[in-house]
C-alpha positions in Angstrom: 149.2 91.6 -44.2 150.5 88.4 -45.6 152.1 86.1 -43.0 152.8 82.0 -43.1 150.2 79.9 -41.5 150.0 76.0 -41.2 147.0 73.9 -40.5 146.4 73.5 -36.6 145.6 69.5 -37.2 147.1 67.5 -40.5 143.7 65.9 -40.4 141.9 69.3 -41.4 141.2 69.6 -45.2 140.6 73.5 -45.9 139.7 74.6 -49.7 141.0 78.1 -50.3 138.2 80.2 -52.0 140.9 82.4 -53.3 142.8 79.9 -55.0 140.4 78.0 -57.0 139.3 75.8 -54.2 142.9 74.1 -53.7 143.5 72.5 -50.4 145.4 74.2 -47.9 148.6 72.4 -47.7 150.0 70.8 -44.9 153.3 72.2 -45.3 151.6 75.8 -44.7 150.6 78.4 -46.7 151.3 82.6 -47.1 147.8 83.8 -46.4 146.1 87.5 -46.3 145.2 87.7 -42.4 142.7 90.4 -43.3 140.8 88.3 -45.8 137.8 87.6 -44.3 137.9 83.8 -44.8 141.4 83.3 -43.2 140.5 86.1 -40.2 137.6 83.2 -39.4 140.1 80.4 -39.5 142.8 82.3 -37.6 140.1 83.1 -34.9 138.5 79.7 -34.6 142.2 78.0 -34.3 142.0 76.1 -37.3 145.1 77.8 -38.8 148.2 78.7 -36.6 151.2 80.8 -37.3 154.1 79.2 -38.3 157.1 79.6 -35.8 160.2 81.5 -36.7 162.9 80.3 -38.8 164.3 77.7 -36.8 161.6 76.6 -34.8 160.1 73.2 -34.8 156.8 72.1 -35.3 155.2 69.9 -32.4 153.9 66.5 -32.9 155.1 63.1 -32.6 158.7 63.6 -32.6 158.8 66.9 -30.7 156.7 66.9 -27.8 152.8 67.1 -27.2 150.5 69.2 -29.8 
């Protein structure tokens, strides 16, 4: 299933093997949640599902991470 995810921390650098090693964007990426590589990242908490439209990302100006 394709879903939109973002890095749990902007400090993470995650190369995407299915995209020629391009780094996962801090803006977020649409990933196949059934792909073994992304399934591990999701299970480990390295990438998190983006909030629904209109939701705000937590951070410096929006409260604690």
